[in-house]
PDB file of N, H, CA, C and O in Angstrom:
ATOM      1  N   MET A   1     126.256 -72.763 150.006  1.00  0.00           N
ATOM      2  CA  MET A   1     126.944 -71.266 149.664  1.00  0.00           C
ATOM      3  C   MET A   1     126.832 -70.011 151.162  1.00  0.00           C
ATOM      4  O   MET A   1     127.673 -69.129 151.337  1.00  0.00           O
ATOM      5  N   ILE A   2     126.007 -70.163 151.779  1.00  0.00           N
ATOM      6  H   ILE A   2     125.324 -70.880 151.637  1.00  0.00           H
ATOM      7  CA  ILE A   2     125.999 -69.566 153.256  1.00  0.00           C
ATOM      8  C   ILE A   2     127.269 -70.002 154.163  1.00  0.00           C
ATOM      9  O   ILE A   2     127.918 -69.263 154.903  1.00  0.00           O
ATOM     10  N   ILE A   3     127.440 -71.225 153.952  1.00  0.00           N
ATOM     11  H   ILE A   3     126.913 -71.826 153.352  1.00  0.00           H
ATOM     12  CA  ILE A   3     128.571 -71.566 154.743  1.00  0.00           C
ATOM     13  C   ILE A   3     129.856 -71.186 154.444  1.00  0.00           C
ATOM     14  O   ILE A   3     130.698 -71.133 155.340  1.00  0.00           O
ATOM     15  N   ILE A   4     130.146 -70.888 153.193  1.00  0.00           N
ATOM     16  H   ILE A   4     129.462 -70.931 152.465  1.00  0.00           H
ATOM     17  CA  ILE A   4     131.400 -70.403 152.531  1.00  0.00           C
ATOM     18  C   ILE A   4     131.571 -68.883 152.971  1.00  0.00           C
ATOM     19  O   ILE A   4     132.621 -68.335 153.307  1.00  0.00           O
ATOM     20  N   ILE A   5     130.464 -68.400 152.902  1.00  0.00           N
ATOM     21  H   ILE A   5     129.611 -68.846 152.630  1.00  0.00           H
ATOM     22  CA  ILE A   5     130.292 -66.687 153.284  1.00  0.00           C
ATOM     23  C   ILE A   5     130.788 -66.671 154.433  1.00  0.00           C
ATOM     24  O   ILE A   5     131.675 -65.836 154.610  1.00  0.00           O
ATOM     25  N   LEU A   6     130.404 -67.567 155.599  1.00  0.00           N
ATOM     26  H   LEU A   6     129.683 -68.246 155.455  1.00  0.00           H
ATOM     27  CA  LEU A   6     130.315 -67.706 157.186  1.00  0.00           C
ATOM     28  C   LEU A   6     131.747 -67.937 157.203  1.00  0.00           C
ATOM     29  O   LEU A   6     132.405 -67.160 157.895  1.00  0.00           O
ATOM     30  N   LEU A   7     132.352 -68.850 156.578  1.00  0.00           N
ATOM     31  H   LEU A   7     131.817 -69.481 156.016  1.00  0.00           H
ATOM     32  CA  LEU A   7     133.864 -69.324 156.458  1.00  0.00           C
ATOM     33  C   LEU A   7     134.609 -68.400 156.464  1.00  0.00           C
ATOM     34  O   LEU A   7     135.402 -68.337 157.403  1.00  0.00           O
ATOM     35  N   ILE A   8     134.627 -67.454 155.531  1.00  0.00           N
ATOM     36  H   ILE A   8     133.982 -67.505 154.768  1.00  0.00           H
ATOM     37  CA  ILE A   8     135.481 -66.388 154.646  1.00  0.00           C
ATOM     38  C   ILE A   8     135.356 -65.197 155.841  1.00  0.00           C
ATOM     39  O   ILE A   8     136.400 -64.812 156.366  1.00  0.00           O
ATOM     40  N   ALA A   9     134.020 -64.602 156.275  1.00  0.00           N
ATOM     41  H   ALA A   9     133.171 -64.915 155.848  1.00  0.00           H
ATOM     42  CA  ALA A   9     134.190 -63.774 157.315  1.00  0.00           C
ATOM     43  C   ALA A   9     134.805 -64.255 158.854  1.00  0.00           C
ATOM     44  O   ALA A   9     135.291 -63.444 159.643  1.00  0.00           O
ATOM     45  N   ILE A  10     134.700 -65.596 159.100  1.00  0.00           N
ATOM     46  H   ILE A  10     134.305 -66.255 158.460  1.00  0.00           H
ATOM     47  CA  ILE A  10     135.554 -66.030 160.393  1.00  0.00           C
ATOM     48  C   ILE A  10     136.906 -65.614 160.185  1.00  0.00           C
ATOM     49  O   ILE A  10     137.710 -65.078 160.949  1.00  0.00           O
ATOM     50  N   LEU A  11     137.017 -66.096 158.575  1.00  0.00           N
ATOM     51  H   LEU A  11     136.364 -66.531 157.955  1.00  0.00           H
ATOM     52  CA  LEU A  11     138.897 -66.092 158.504  1.00  0.00           C
ATOM     53  C   LEU A  11     139.102 -64.517 158.340  1.00  0.00           C
ATOM     54  O   LEU A  11     140.293 -64.228 158.463  1.00  0.00           O
ATOM     55  N   LEU A  12     138.257 -63.387 158.090  1.00  0.00           N
ATOM     56  H   LEU A  12     137.290 -63.621 157.990  1.00  0.00           H
ATOM     57  CA  LEU A  12     138.663 -62.227 157.877  1.00  0.00           C
ATOM     58  C   LEU A  12     138.729 -61.787 159.519  1.00  0.00           C
ATOM     59  O   LEU A  12     139.792 -61.351 159.960  1.00  0.00           O
ATOM     60  N   LEU A  13     137.623 -61.914 160.340  1.00  0.00           N
ATOM     61  H   LEU A  13     136.759 -62.269 159.982  1.00  0.00           H
ATOM     62  CA  LEU A  13     137.725 -61.524 161.347  1.00  0.00           C
ATOM     63  C   LEU A  13     138.812 -62.069 162.550  1.00  0.00           C
ATOM     64  O   LEU A  13     139.146 -61.387 163.519  1.00  0.00           O
ATOM     65  N   SER A  14     139.302 -63.507 162.253  1.00  0.00           N
ATOM     66  H   SER A  14     139.031 -64.061 161.466  1.00  0.00           H
ATOM     67  CA  SER A  14     140.300 -63.916 162.877  1.00  0.00           C
ATOM     68  C   SER A  14     141.707 -63.074 162.398  1.00  0.00           C
ATOM     69  O   SER A  14     142.461 -62.656 163.276  1.00  0.00           O
ATOM     70  N   LEU A  15     142.024 -62.842 160.926  1.00  0.00           N
ATOM     71  H   LEU A  15     141.411 -63.181 160.212  1.00  0.00           H
ATOM     72  CA  LEU A  15     142.912 -61.648 160.344  1.00  0.00           C
ATOM     73  C   LEU A  15     143.222 -60.605 161.487  1.00  0.00           C
ATOM     74  O   LEU A  15     144.248 -60.408 162.138  1.00  0.00           O
ATOM     75  N   PHE A  16     141.671 -59.857 161.509  1.00  0.00           N
ATOM     76  H   PHE A  16     140.838 -60.017 160.980  1.00  0.00           H
ATOM     77  CA  PHE A  16     141.606 -58.375 162.028  1.00  0.00           C
ATOM     78  C   PHE A  16     142.031 -58.668 163.481  1.00  0.00           C
ATOM     79  O   PHE A  16     142.840 -57.860 163.935  1.00  0.00           O
ATOM     80  N   ALA A  17     141.640 -59.673 164.303  1.00  0.00           N
ATOM     81  H   ALA A  17     140.982 -60.330 163.934  1.00  0.00           H
ATOM     82  CA  ALA A  17     141.933 -59.684 165.772  1.00  0.00           C
ATOM     83  C   ALA A  17     143.322 -60.158 165.995  1.00  0.00           C
ATOM     84  O   ALA A  17     143.745 -59.863 167.114  1.00  0.00           O
ATOM     85  N   LEU A  18     144.190 -60.845 165.198  1.00  0.00           N
ATOM     86  H   LEU A  18     143.847 -61.084 164.289  1.00  0.00           H
ATOM     87  CA  LEU A  18     145.574 -60.713 165.213  1.00  0.00           C
ATOM     88  C   LEU A  18     146.154 -59.642 165.039  1.00  0.00           C
ATOM     89  O   LEU A  18     147.003 -59.179 165.800  1.00  0.00           O
ATOM     90  N   LEU A  19     145.755 -59.134 164.014  1.00  0.00           N
ATOM     91  H   LEU A  19     145.065 -59.509 163.395  1.00  0.00           H
ATOM     92  CA  LEU A  19     146.794 -58.237 163.337  1.00  0.00           C
ATOM     93  C   LEU A  19     146.150 -56.630 163.980  1.00  0.00           C
ATOM     94  O   LEU A  19     146.868 -55.654 163.760  1.00  0.00           O
ATOM     95  N   SER A  20     145.275 -56.476 164.489  1.00  0.00           N
ATOM     96  H   SER A  20     144.692 -57.269 164.668  1.00  0.00           H
ATOM     97  CA  SER A  20     144.978 -55.094 165.206  1.00  0.00           C
ATOM     98  C   SER A  20     145.554 -54.907 166.647  1.00  0.00           C
ATOM     99  O   SER A  20     145.701 -55.773 167.510  1.00  0.00           O
ATOM    100  N   LYS A  21     145.891 -53.360 166.712  1.00  0.00           N
ATOM    101  H   LYS A  21     145.772 -52.657 166.011  1.00  0.00           H
ATOM    102  CA  LYS A  21     146.698 -53.168 167.920  1.00  0.00           C
ATOM    103  C   LYS A  21     145.617 -52.481 168.995  1.00  0.00           C
ATOM    104  O   LYS A  21     145.867 -51.899 170.051  1.00  0.00           O
ATOM    105  N   ASP A  22     144.426 -52.730 168.407  1.00  0.00           N
ATOM    106  H   ASP A  22     144.224 -53.202 167.549  1.00  0.00           H
ATOM    107  CA  ASP A  22     143.155 -52.047 169.480  1.00  0.00           C
ATOM    108  C   ASP A  22     142.624 -53.460 170.208  1.00  0.00           C
ATOM    109  O   ASP A  22     142.073 -54.377 169.599  1.00  0.00           O
ATOM    110  N   LEU A  23     142.899 -53.437 171.586  1.00  0.00           N
ATOM    111  H   LEU A  23     143.347 -52.692 172.081  1.00  0.00           H
ATOM    112  CA  LEU A  23     142.305 -54.553 172.071  1.00  0.00           C
ATOM    113  C   LEU A  23     141.035 -54.898 172.396  1.00  0.00           C
ATOM    114  O   LEU A  23     140.621 -56.050 172.519  1.00  0.00           O
ATOM    115  N   VAL A  24     140.276 -53.664 172.567  1.00  0.00           N
ATOM    116  H   VAL A  24     140.613 -52.728 172.467  1.00  0.00           H
ATOM    117  CA  VAL A  24     138.766 -53.711 172.455  1.00  0.00           C
ATOM    118  C   VAL A  24     138.338 -54.469 171.048  1.00  0.00           C
ATOM    119  O   VAL A  24     137.781 -55.560 170.926  1.00  0.00           O
ATOM    120  N   GLY A  25     138.745 -53.608 170.093  1.00  0.00           N
ATOM    121  H   GLY A  25     139.198 -52.722 170.192  1.00  0.00           H
ATOM    122  CA  GLY A  25     138.829 -54.300 168.640  1.00  0.00           C
ATOM    123  C   GLY A  25     138.599 -55.864 168.523  1.00  0.00           C
ATOM    124  O   GLY A  25     137.641 -56.554 168.173  1.00  0.00           O
ATOM    125  N   SER A  26     139.806 -56.114 168.936  1.00  0.00           N
ATOM    126  H   SER A  26     140.584 -55.554 169.219  1.00  0.00           H
ATOM    127  CA  SER A  26     140.228 -57.756 168.561  1.00  0.00           C
ATOM    128  C   SER A  26     139.131 -58.381 169.481  1.00  0.00           C
ATOM    129  O   SER A  26     138.803 -59.531 169.188  1.00  0.00           O
ATOM    130  N   ILE A  27     138.479 -57.764 170.610  1.00  0.00           N
ATOM    131  H   ILE A  27     138.745 -56.830 170.848  1.00  0.00           H
ATOM    132  CA  ILE A  27     137.774 -58.566 171.813  1.00  0.00           C
ATOM    133  C   ILE A  27     136.286 -58.612 170.945  1.00  0.00           C
ATOM    134  O   ILE A  27     135.500 -59.508 171.254  1.00  0.00           O
ATOM    135  N   ILE A  28     135.995 -57.878 170.119  1.00  0.00           N
ATOM    136  H   ILE A  28     136.634 -57.151 169.868  1.00  0.00           H
ATOM    137  CA  ILE A  28     134.792 -57.489 169.415  1.00  0.00           C
ATOM    138  C   ILE A  28     134.766 -58.693 168.264  1.00  0.00           C
ATOM    139  O   ILE A  28     133.926 -59.580 168.115  1.00  0.00           O
ATOM    140  N   ALA A  29     135.764 -58.466 167.635  1.00  0.00           N
ATOM    141  H   ALA A  29     136.447 -57.745 167.756  1.00  0.00           H
ATOM    142  CA  ALA A  29     136.287 -59.508 166.707  1.00  0.00           C
ATOM    143  C   ALA A  29     135.949 -61.215 167.158  1.00  0.00           C
ATOM    144  O   ALA A  29     135.108 -62.010 166.737  1.00  0.00           O
ATOM    145  N   LEU A  30     136.887 -61.313 168.069  1.00  0.00           N
ATOM    146  H   LEU A  30     137.570 -60.667 168.411  1.00  0.00           H
ATOM    147  CA  LEU A  30     136.486 -62.744 168.652  1.00  0.00           C
ATOM    148  C   LEU A  30     134.904 -62.829 169.071  1.00  0.00           C
ATOM    149  O   LEU A  30     134.371 -63.935 168.975  1.00  0.00           O
ATOM    150  N   SER A  31     134.250 -61.891 169.459  1.00  0.00           N
ATOM    151  H   SER A  31     134.683 -60.993 169.536  1.00  0.00           H
ATOM    152  CA  SER A  31     132.916 -62.179 169.871  1.00  0.00           C
ATOM    153  C   SER A  31     132.004 -62.652 168.776  1.00  0.00           C
ATOM    154  O   SER A  31     131.148 -63.533 168.847  1.00  0.00           O
ATOM    155  N   ALA A  32     132.430 -61.711 167.480  1.00  0.00           N
ATOM    156  H   ALA A  32     133.126 -60.995 167.422  1.00  0.00           H
ATOM    157  CA  ALA A  32     131.579 -61.913 166.386  1.00  0.00           C
ATOM    158  C   ALA A  32     131.926 -63.233 165.691  1.00  0.00           C
ATOM    159  O   ALA A  32     131.058 -63.826 165.051  1.00  0.00           O
ATOM    160  N   ILE A  33     133.323 -63.767 165.811  1.00  0.00           N
ATOM    161  H   ILE A  33     134.028 -63.285 166.331  1.00  0.00           H
ATOM    162  CA  ILE A  33     133.562 -65.052 165.382  1.00  0.00           C
ATOM    163  C   ILE A  33     132.697 -66.176 166.313  1.00  0.00           C
ATOM    164  O   ILE A  33     132.260 -67.136 165.678  1.00  0.00           O
ATOM    165  N   SER A  34     132.520 -66.148 167.227  1.00  0.00           N
ATOM    166  H   SER A  34     132.875 -65.368 167.743  1.00  0.00           H
ATOM    167  CA  SER A  34     131.460 -66.992 168.460  1.00  0.00           C
ATOM    168  C   SER A  34     130.010 -67.346 167.549  1.00  0.00           C
ATOM    169  O   SER A  34     129.402 -68.346 167.169  1.00  0.00           O
ATOM    170  N   LEU A  35     129.888 -65.885 167.469  1.00  0.00           N
ATOM    171  H   LEU A  35     130.383 -65.073 167.778  1.00  0.00           H
ATOM    172  CA  LEU A  35     128.421 -65.685 166.827  1.00  0.00           C
ATOM    173  C   LEU A  35     128.286 -66.440 165.630  1.00  0.00           C
ATOM    174  O   LEU A  35     127.535 -67.405 165.485  1.00  0.00           O
ATOM    175  N   LEU A  36     129.069 -65.942 164.759  1.00  0.00           N
ATOM    176  H   LEU A  36     129.679 -65.158 164.877  1.00  0.00           H
ATOM    177  CA  LEU A  36     128.913 -66.886 163.296  1.00  0.00           C
ATOM    178  C   LEU A  36     129.301 -68.141 163.436  1.00  0.00           C
ATOM    179  O   LEU A  36     128.948 -69.019 162.648  1.00  0.00           O
ATOM    180  N   SER A  37     130.117 -68.366 164.520  1.00  0.00           N
ATOM    181  H   SER A  37     130.404 -67.653 165.160  1.00  0.00           H
ATOM    182  CA  SER A  37     130.279 -69.929 164.420  1.00  0.00           C
ATOM    183  C   SER A  37     128.864 -70.730 164.884  1.00  0.00           C
ATOM    184  O   SER A  37     128.290 -71.601 164.230  1.00  0.00           O
ATOM    185  N   ALA A  38     128.470 -70.191 166.189  1.00  0.00           N
ATOM    186  H   ALA A  38     128.936 -69.484 166.720  1.00  0.00           H
ATOM    187  CA  ALA A  38     126.818 -70.477 166.324  1.00  0.00           C
ATOM    188  C   ALA A  38     126.005 -70.765 165.131  1.00  0.00           C
ATOM    189  O   ALA A  38     125.421 -71.826 164.911  1.00  0.00           O
ATOM    190  N   GLY A  39     126.024 -69.504 164.227  1.00  0.00           N
ATOM    191  H   GLY A  39     126.498 -68.642 164.405  1.00  0.00           H
ATOM    192  CA  GLY A  39     125.305 -69.768 162.992  1.00  0.00           C
ATOM    193  C   GLY A  39     125.521 -70.940 162.367  1.00  0.00           C
ATOM    194  O   GLY A  39     124.597 -71.704 162.083  1.00  0.00           O
ATOM    195  N   ILE A  40     126.855 -71.196 162.081  1.00  0.00           N
ATOM    196  H   ILE A  40     127.605 -70.576 162.311  1.00  0.00           H
ATOM    197  CA  ILE A  40     127.344 -72.416 161.212  1.00  0.00           C
ATOM    198  C   ILE A  40     126.431 -74.062 162.162  1.00  0.00           C
ATOM    199  O   ILE A  40     125.742 -74.942 161.647  1.00  0.00           O
ATOM    200  N   PHE A  41     126.802 -73.894 163.489  1.00  0.00           N
ATOM    201  H   PHE A  41     127.361 -73.179 163.908  1.00  0.00           H
ATOM    202  CA  PHE A  41     126.124 -74.894 164.075  1.00  0.00           C
ATOM    203  C   PHE A  41     124.967 -74.987 164.134  1.00  0.00           C
ATOM    204  O   PHE A  41     124.635 -76.099 164.546  1.00  0.00           O
ATOM    205  N   LEU A  42     123.889 -74.129 163.844  1.00  0.00           N
ATOM    206  H   LEU A  42     124.159 -73.226 163.510  1.00  0.00           H
ATOM    207  CA  LEU A  42     122.534 -74.102 163.801  1.00  0.00           C
ATOM    208  C   LEU A  42     122.678 -74.491 162.230  1.00  0.00           C
ATOM    209  O   LEU A  42     122.121 -75.588 162.198  1.00  0.00           O
ATOM    210  N   ILE A  43     123.045 -74.250 161.121  1.00  0.00           N
ATOM    211  H   ILE A  43     123.497 -73.358 161.147  1.00  0.00           H
ATOM    212  CA  ILE A  43     123.144 -74.627 159.841  1.00  0.00           C
ATOM    213  C   ILE A  43     123.216 -76.328 159.975  1.00  0.00           C
ATOM    214  O   ILE A  43     122.485 -77.130 159.392  1.00  0.00           O
ATOM    215  N   PHE A  44     124.135 -76.575 160.764  1.00  0.00           N
ATOM    216  H   PHE A  44     124.728 -75.924 161.237  1.00  0.00           H
ATOM    217  CA  PHE A  44     124.592 -78.144 160.725  1.00  0.00           C
ATOM    218  C   PHE A  44     123.558 -78.928 161.763  1.00  0.00           C
ATOM    219  O   PHE A  44     123.624 -80.154 161.852  1.00  0.00           O
ATOM    220  N   LYS A  45     122.597 -78.164 162.546  1.00  0.00           N
ATOM    221  H   LYS A  45     122.543 -77.168 162.474  1.00  0.00           H
ATOM    222  CA  LYS A  45     121.265 -78.925 163.046  1.00  0.00           C
ATOM    223  C   LYS A  45     121.842 -79.090 164.311  1.00  0.00           C
ATOM    224  O   LYS A  45     121.442 -80.092 164.903  1.00  0.00           O
ATOM    225  N   ALA A  46     123.021 -78.101 165.154  1.00  0.00           N
ATOM    226  H   ALA A  46     123.345 -77.286 164.672  1.00  0.00           H
ATOM    227  CA  ALA A  46     123.164 -78.709 166.624  1.00  0.00           C
ATOM    228  C   ALA A  46     122.756 -77.208 167.086  1.00  0.00           C
ATOM    229  O   ALA A  46     123.459 -76.199 167.044  1.00  0.00           O
ATOM    230  N   PRO A  47     121.603 -77.329 167.477  1.00  0.00           N
ATOM    231  CA  PRO A  47     120.868 -75.564 168.347  1.00  0.00           C
ATOM    232  C   PRO A  47     121.571 -76.126 169.588  1.00  0.00           C
ATOM    233  O   PRO A  47     121.289 -75.209 170.359  1.00  0.00           O
ATOM    234  N   ASP A  48     122.151 -76.822 170.185  1.00  0.00           N
ATOM    235  H   ASP A  48     122.380 -77.567 169.558  1.00  0.00           H
ATOM    236  CA  ASP A  48     122.395 -77.007 171.592  1.00  0.00           C
ATOM    237  C   ASP A  48     123.711 -76.613 171.672  1.00  0.00           C
ATOM    238  O   ASP A  48     124.025 -76.145 172.767  1.00  0.00           O
ATOM    239  N   VAL A  49     124.700 -76.671 170.713  1.00  0.00           N
ATOM    240  H   VAL A  49     124.445 -77.051 169.824  1.00  0.00           H
ATOM    241  CA  VAL A  49     125.802 -76.572 170.693  1.00  0.00           C
ATOM    242  C   VAL A  49     125.868 -74.729 169.899  1.00  0.00           C
ATOM    243  O   VAL A  49     126.915 -74.105 170.069  1.00  0.00           O
ATOM    244  N   ALA A  50     125.100 -74.279 169.371  1.00  0.00           N
ATOM    245  H   ALA A  50     124.248 -74.786 169.234  1.00  0.00           H
ATOM    246  CA  ALA A  50     125.138 -72.984 168.900  1.00  0.00           C
ATOM    247  C   ALA A  50     124.255 -72.288 170.229  1.00  0.00           C
ATOM    248  O   ALA A  50     124.684 -71.213 170.649  1.00  0.00           O
ATOM    249  N   ILE A  51     123.463 -72.675 170.660  1.00  0.00           N
ATOM    250  H   ILE A  51     123.114 -73.549 170.319  1.00  0.00           H
ATOM    251  CA  ILE A  51     123.283 -71.727 172.363  1.00  0.00           C
ATOM    252  C   ILE A  51     124.479 -71.631 173.523  1.00  0.00           C
ATOM    253  O   ILE A  51     124.774 -70.693 174.264  1.00  0.00           O
ATOM    254  N   THR A  52     125.149 -73.188 173.370  1.00  0.00           N
ATOM    255  H   THR A  52     124.909 -73.949 172.768  1.00  0.00           H
ATOM    256  CA  THR A  52     126.287 -73.090 174.175  1.00  0.00           C
ATOM    257  C   THR A  52     127.526 -71.883 173.550  1.00  0.00           C
ATOM    258  O   THR A  52     128.238 -71.255 174.333  1.00  0.00           O
ATOM    259  N   GLU A  53     127.602 -71.738 172.228  1.00  0.00           N
ATOM    260  H   GLU A  53     127.024 -72.248 171.591  1.00  0.00           H
ATOM    261  CA  GLU A  53     128.817 -71.073 171.870  1.00  0.00           C
ATOM    262  C   GLU A  53     128.399 -69.527 171.843  1.00  0.00           C
ATOM    263  O   GLU A  53     129.210 -68.601 171.846  1.00  0.00           O
ATOM    264  N   ALA A  54     127.059 -69.399 171.817  1.00  0.00           N
ATOM    265  H   ALA A  54     126.400 -70.152 171.814  1.00  0.00           H
ATOM    266  CA  ALA A  54     126.821 -67.657 171.619  1.00  0.00           C
ATOM    267  C   ALA A  54     126.968 -67.954 173.335  1.00  0.00           C
ATOM    268  O   ALA A  54     128.071 -67.489 173.625  1.00  0.00           O
ATOM    269  N   ALA A  55     126.499 -68.376 174.258  1.00  0.00           N
ATOM    270  H   ALA A  55     125.603 -68.753 174.023  1.00  0.00           H
ATOM    271  CA  ALA A  55     126.393 -67.865 175.515  1.00  0.00           C
ATOM    272  C   ALA A  55     127.909 -67.727 176.219  1.00  0.00           C
ATOM    273  O   ALA A  55     128.408 -66.806 176.865  1.00  0.00           O
ATOM    274  N   ILE A  56     128.373 -68.904 175.858  1.00  0.00           N
ATOM    275  H   ILE A  56     127.967 -69.652 175.333  1.00  0.00           H
ATOM    276  CA  ILE A  56     129.871 -68.802 176.329  1.00  0.00           C
ATOM    277  C   ILE A  56     130.919 -68.139 175.855  1.00  0.00           C
ATOM    278  O   ILE A  56     131.719 -67.496 176.534  1.00  0.00           O
ATOM    279  N   GLY A  57     130.936 -68.345 174.177  1.00  0.00           N
ATOM    280  H   GLY A  57     130.286 -68.867 173.625  1.00  0.00           H
ATOM    281  CA  GLY A  57     131.945 -67.897 173.665  1.00  0.00           C
ATOM    282  C   GLY A  57     131.831 -66.358 173.289  1.00  0.00           C
ATOM    283  O   GLY A  57     132.747 -65.551 173.448  1.00  0.00           O
ATOM    284  N   ALA A  58     130.313 -66.002 172.657  1.00  0.00           N
ATOM    285  H   ALA A  58     129.569 -66.658 172.528  1.00  0.00           H
ATOM    286  CA  ALA A  58     130.349 -64.485 172.356  1.00  0.00           C
ATOM    287  C   ALA A  58     129.879 -63.547 173.852  1.00  0.00           C
ATOM    288  O   ALA A  58     130.090 -62.340 173.973  1.00  0.00           O
ATOM    289  N   GLY A  59     129.240 -64.386 174.857  1.00  0.00           N
ATOM    290  H   GLY A  59     129.068 -65.367 174.758  1.00  0.00           H
ATOM    291  CA  GLY A  59     128.605 -63.746 176.124  1.00  0.00           C
ATOM    292  C   GLY A  59     129.824 -63.729 177.247  1.00  0.00           C
ATOM    293  O   GLY A  59     130.694 -62.870 177.389  1.00  0.00           O
ATOM    294  N   LEU A  60     129.634 -64.834 177.930  1.00  0.00           N
ATOM    295  H   LEU A  60     128.927 -65.532 177.815  1.00  0.00           H
ATOM    296  CA  LEU A  60     130.674 -64.785 178.904  1.00  0.00           C
ATOM    297  C   LEU A  60     132.238 -64.243 178.710  1.00  0.00           C
ATOM    298  O   LEU A  60     132.740 -63.324 179.357  1.00  0.00           O
ATOM    299  N   THR A  61     132.902 -65.036 177.654  1.00  0.00           N
ATOM    300  H   THR A  61     132.494 -65.783 177.129  1.00  0.00           H
ATOM    301  CA  THR A  61     134.232 -64.785 177.245  1.00  0.00           C
ATOM    302  C   THR A  61     134.395 -63.292 176.977  1.00  0.00           C
ATOM    303  O   THR A  61     135.397 -62.694 177.368  1.00  0.00           O
ATOM    304  N   THR A  62     133.350 -62.655 176.271  1.00  0.00           N
ATOM    305  H   THR A  62     132.536 -63.141 175.953  1.00  0.00           H
ATOM    306  CA  THR A  62     133.748 -61.105 176.080  1.00  0.00           C
ATOM    307  C   THR A  62     133.808 -60.416 177.072  1.00  0.00           C
ATOM    308  O   THR A  62     134.830 -59.749 177.233  1.00  0.00           O
ATOM    309  N   ILE A  63     132.828 -60.357 177.974  1.00  0.00           N
ATOM    310  H   ILE A  63     131.998 -60.899 177.843  1.00  0.00           H
ATOM    311  CA  ILE A  63     132.809 -59.995 179.534  1.00  0.00           C
ATOM    312  C   ILE A  63     133.804 -59.945 180.034  1.00  0.00           C
ATOM    313  O   ILE A  63     134.248 -58.848 180.373  1.00  0.00           O
ATOM    314  N   ILE A  64     134.507 -61.107 180.257  1.00  0.00           N
ATOM    315  H   ILE A  64     134.146 -61.998 179.982  1.00  0.00           H
ATOM    316  CA  ILE A  64     135.448 -61.654 180.909  1.00  0.00           C
ATOM    317  C   ILE A  64     136.485 -60.774 180.326  1.00  0.00           C
ATOM    318  O   ILE A  64     137.020 -60.033 181.150  1.00  0.00           O
ATOM    319  N   PHE A  65     136.956 -60.661 178.931  1.00  0.00           N
ATOM    320  H   PHE A  65     136.521 -61.263 178.261  1.00  0.00           H
ATOM    321  CA  PHE A  65     138.085 -60.115 178.341  1.00  0.00           C
ATOM    322  C   PHE A  65     138.273 -58.640 178.485  1.00  0.00           C
ATOM    323  O   PHE A  65     139.321 -58.064 178.779  1.00  0.00           O
ATOM    324  N   VAL A  66     136.497 -57.838 178.106  1.00  0.00           N
ATOM    325  H   VAL A  66     135.645 -58.305 177.867  1.00  0.00           H
ATOM    326  CA  VAL A  66     136.554 -56.782 178.176  1.00  0.00           C
ATOM    327  C   VAL A  66     137.089 -56.097 179.923  1.00  0.00           C
ATOM    328  O   VAL A  66     137.779 -55.083 180.027  1.00  0.00           O
ATOM    329  N   TRP A  67     136.538 -56.996 181.251  1.00  0.00           N
ATOM    330  H   TRP A  67     135.978 -57.820 181.166  1.00  0.00           H
ATOM    331  CA  TRP A  67     136.731 -56.847 182.372  1.00  0.00           C
ATOM    332  C   TRP A  67     138.429 -56.465 182.540  1.00  0.00           C
ATOM    333  O   TRP A  67     138.885 -55.469 183.102  1.00  0.00           O
ATOM    334  N   ALA A  68     139.227 -57.618 181.848  1.00  0.00           N
ATOM    335  H   ALA A  68     138.856 -58.427 181.392  1.00  0.00           H
ATOM    336  CA  ALA A  68     140.449 -57.687 182.079  1.00  0.00           C
ATOM    337  C   ALA A  68     140.880 -56.756 181.414  1.00  0.00           C
ATOM    338  O   ALA A  68     141.697 -56.194 182.144  1.00  0.00           O
ATOM    339  N   VAL A  69     140.822 -56.171 180.331  1.00  0.00           N
ATOM    340  H   VAL A  69     140.158 -56.627 179.738  1.00  0.00           H
ATOM    341  CA  VAL A  69     141.463 -55.313 179.724  1.00  0.00           C
ATOM    342  C   VAL A  69     141.216 -53.792 180.390  1.00  0.00           C
ATOM    343  O   VAL A  69     142.089 -52.931 180.275  1.00  0.00           O
ATOM    344  N   ARG A  70     139.880 -53.515 181.140  1.00  0.00           N
ATOM    345  H   ARG A  70     139.172 -54.214 181.234  1.00  0.00           H
ATOM    346  CA  ARG A  70     139.570 -52.354 181.858  1.00  0.00           C
ATOM    347  C   ARG A  70     140.398 -52.284 182.751  1.00  0.00           C
ATOM    348  O   ARG A  70     141.017 -51.237 182.941  1.00  0.00           O
ATOM    349  N   HIS A  71     140.629 -53.589 183.634  1.00  0.00           N
ATOM    350  H   HIS A  71     140.126 -54.439 183.479  1.00  0.00           H
ATOM    351  CA  HIS A  71     141.690 -53.532 184.554  1.00  0.00           C
ATOM    352  C   HIS A  71     143.147 -53.638 185.023  1.00  0.00           C
ATOM    353  O   HIS A  71     143.656 -53.634 186.144  1.00  0.00           O
ATOM    354  N   SER A  72     143.827 -53.770 183.310  1.00  0.00           N
ATOM    355  H   SER A  72     143.413 -53.773 182.399  1.00  0.00           H
ATOM    356  CA  SER A  72     145.028 -53.607 183.389  1.00  0.00           C
ATOM    357  C   SER A  72     145.495 -51.945 182.941  1.00  0.00           C
ATOM    358  O   SER A  72     144.794 -50.989 182.609  1.00  0.00           O
ATOM    359  N   SER A  73     146.744 -52.061 183.070  1.00  0.00           N
ATOM    360  H   SER A  73     147.314 -52.837 183.340  1.00  0.00           H
ATOM    361  CA  SER A  73     147.117 -50.719 182.757  1.00  0.00           C
ATOM    362  C   SER A  73     147.832 -51.188 181.485  1.00  0.00           C
ATOM    363  O   SER A  73     147.770 -52.304 180.970  1.00  0.00           O
ATOM    364  N   SER A  74     148.483 -50.177 181.105  1.00  0.00           N
ATOM    365  H   SER A  74     148.534 -49.270 181.524  1.00  0.00           H
ATOM    366  CA  SER A  74     149.475 -50.237 179.992  1.00  0.00           C
ATOM    367  C   SER A  74     150.918 -50.611 180.036  1.00  0.00           C
ATOM    368  O   SER A  74     151.761 -50.883 179.180  1.00  0.00           O
ATOM    369  N   GLU A  75     150.907 -50.545 181.102  1.00  0.00           N
ATOM    370  H   GLU A  75     150.222 -50.324 181.797  1.00  0.00           H
ATOM    371  CA  GLU A  75     152.515 -51.322 181.500  1.00  0.00           C
ATOM    372  C   GLU A  75     152.284 -52.445 181.758  1.00  0.00           C
ATOM    373  O   GLU A  75     153.285 -53.161 181.739  1.00  0.00           O
ATOM    374  N   ASP A  76     151.158 -53.032 182.055  1.00  0.00           N
ATOM    375  H   ASP A  76     150.345 -52.450 182.072  1.00  0.00           H
ATOM    376  CA  ASP A  76     150.737 -54.601 182.115  1.00  0.00           C
ATOM    377  C   ASP A  76     150.757 -55.516 180.694  1.00  0.00           C
ATOM    378  O   ASP A  76     150.819 -56.738 180.556  1.00  0.00           O
ATOM    379  N   VAL A  77     150.664 -54.218 179.497  1.00  0.00           N
ATOM    380  H   VAL A  77     150.614 -53.225 179.609  1.00  0.00           H
ATOM    381  CA  VAL A  77     150.289 -55.250 178.359  1.00  0.00           C
ATOM    382  C   VAL A  77     151.682 -54.885 177.733  1.00  0.00           C
ATOM    383  O   VAL A  77     152.047 -55.421 176.686  1.00  0.00           O
TER     384      VAL A  77
END
């Protein structure tokens, strides 16, 4: 049951990230998707994959995306 809830949340966040005009909102949605994916990996008894997904997917990727958005102008987008 919890997996279905997590998958529905991932689906809704994915739609939000695709349809949002706000880049920072999309970045936050992608970060949340990574955290929810890490939760699914924990449920499937894969803690090493969950830690990697949380660190790389939610942590490092979010930092890189925010840095890229801050260093680009509206003309670049």
